[in-house]
N, C-alpha and C positions, 0 to 999 in steps of 0.2 A: 326587895328593892323599892317597890311602890310604898310599902308602909313606912320605910325609913324617909323616903321623899316627902311623904305627908307630914311626918314629924318634923323634919327640918324646914319644911315650907311654913309650918305654924310658928317657928322660932324666928322667921324673918319679918321685918316691919311692913312689908307689903306696899312700899311706895311705888314699886314697878319703875324705878328710876333708870334701870339698865347700866348703872355705873359698875356693877359687878362684872360686866362683860357679857351678860346674858339678856335675852329679850324680856324676861320677866322674873319674878322672884321664884316662881316654881321651877322654872328651867335652871336657875342657879342651885335650887335645892336638889334637883335631880343629878346635876353634875357633881355636887359634893357627895351625894349618895354613891355614885359610881366611881368616885375617886379622881375625876378628871378636873376638879376645881378645888381650890383651897378654902379654908373657912374664914379668911380674913379679907374678903373682897367686897364687903357691904358697908359702905360709909354711913348710911342712915342708921344701921344697927350699932355702929361704933364698937368700942371695946367690950361693952356688955353683950352685944350680939355675937362678937367673936367667942366670948366665954360661953354663951349658951350653946353655940354650935360645937365648941370643944367638948363640952359635957355630953352632948348627944351623940357625938362620933367617937369619942375616946381619944381624939387627937389632942396634942398639946396646944394651948392657947398661945397666940403670937400677936404682935402689933398689927394694926391695920395696914394693909398694903397701900403705900402712898400712890402707886400707879392707878388705883381706883378712885382716889379722892380722900378727903379728910372728914373726920367726925365734926359735926357742927350742930347748932340749934336747928329746930324744925323751921322750914321756910314756908312762906305763903306767897303765891303768885298774885300780883296786883296789876290790873290792867288800866292803863291811863286812858280813860274814856274819851278824852279830847282828841287823842291820836288814833284810836281804833277805827279801822276802816271796814270792819265786818267781813273779813275774808274767810272766817270759819276755820283757818288752818290750825289755830290753837285748840278749837273744839275737837277737831279730829285727832290731835296729838295727845290729848289728856287721856291717860289710861283708865281713869275712874270717873269720867263724865262730870267733872266738878266745874266745868265752864259752860255757861249757857248763853244763847244768843241766836241770831238768825243772819242769813246772808245780807250783807250791806247794812247790818244794824249793829249797834255797840254790843260788845260782849262783856260779861262780868263773871267773876269767880265766886262760887259758893264756898265761903271761908272754911266752914266745918268739914268740907269734903276734900279739900285740897291736901295732898300728901307732900307737896314741896318737891315733886320730882324733877322739876326744871325742864321737862320736855317740851313745854309750850314756848319757852323763850327763844330758841334758835329758829323756830319755824315762823315767828312773826316778821313780816316783811317791812314793817315800820318801827320795829324796836320799841313797842309800847308796853311791854310786860317787864316788870321788875320783880325781884324776889326779896321779901322782907322777913328777917328773923322774928319769930313770934314766941320763942321760948328762950330769951336771953338768959345765959347762965346754966341752961339745961340742954344736954346734947344726947345724941343716941336714943336708947330706949328710955332714958330719963325725961326726954322731950316728946315721947310718943307712947301710947298705951296699947295694951293687947286688944281692947274693944275697938279702938281706932283701926288697928291692923286688920282685925277680923272684918270690919265693914269695908275697908278698902279692898280686901280680897274678894268680897262678894260683889262689890261695884266693878272690880276689873273683870270678873267672870262674866257679869252681865254685859259689860262693854264689849268683850270679846265675842260673846254669843250674838249680840246685836250686829257687830261688824260682819260676822260670817253670814247672818241672815240677809243683811242689806246687799252684800256682795252676791249672794246666790240669787236674790230676786232681780238684781240689775243684770247679772249674766243671763237670766232667763228672758228678760225683756229684750236684751240685745240679740239673743238667739232667735226669738220670735220675729223680730224685724228682719234679720238675715234670711230666715226661712220664707217670709212673705215676699221679700225681693227676689229670692231664688225661684219662687214658684212662677213669677212672671217678670223675669229679668229684663226682657226687651222693653217693657213699659216703664221700668224704673231706672232706665239708663239711657243716655244720649248716644250710646254705641249702637251702630247699625250693622257693623261687619259681623257676620255669623261666626267666623273663626275667632274673632276678639271676644265675642259674647260667650262662646265656648270656653275660652281660656278664663274669663272672668268667673263663669259658673263653676269651673273646676277649682278655682282659688276659694270661693266661698264655701264649696262643699267640703274642701280640705280644712278650712278653718272650723267649720261646724263639727267635723269629725273630731278634730283635736279637743274642742271644747266638750264634747260628749265623753270622750275618753278621759279627760281630766276629772270631770264630774264623777265618772264611774269609779275612779280611783279613790 
């Protein structure tokens, strides 16, 4: 199953757009491999993408499912610099780290890295991101190349690894703060009632226990 998933994943364009109904391209590939997803749910791959998946799975080719979207040219996200407020929400939403910027500073898109996934558009609170077609007349795999897909896959893997690392580090910082307060709760709180302090201590200990159990899993 894993080998088939790898093969199917390599046949997908790696835009990580989620329009297939799955959180990323590999999850969709795994669903095709285990039979829980059809082969016609990837709009960025278009008709050629369906044909590729049909050949790999032995299933009959079929039209793209309109419920997942329509085949079209490759899109490029463009940020209106005059309206950008530097909220960083688009940076967090980009699955391949193609948007750069800093909090309260103007953001910009690295054109060559953008997959046109559209995920940055709905999170922008000031609606300053538009999508422009950059391959007019060429759609699906005709508008995208295998080297681009390979690079996007690698960037998504790095993005995912970085997100996990940052979350782990942040959780560790919060746990250290909680343990420091727990060690001397009376001095870290305005509460003076011993019974209330004991209740507060129990709540913090339970939260720490849950965090440790979750990390162990």
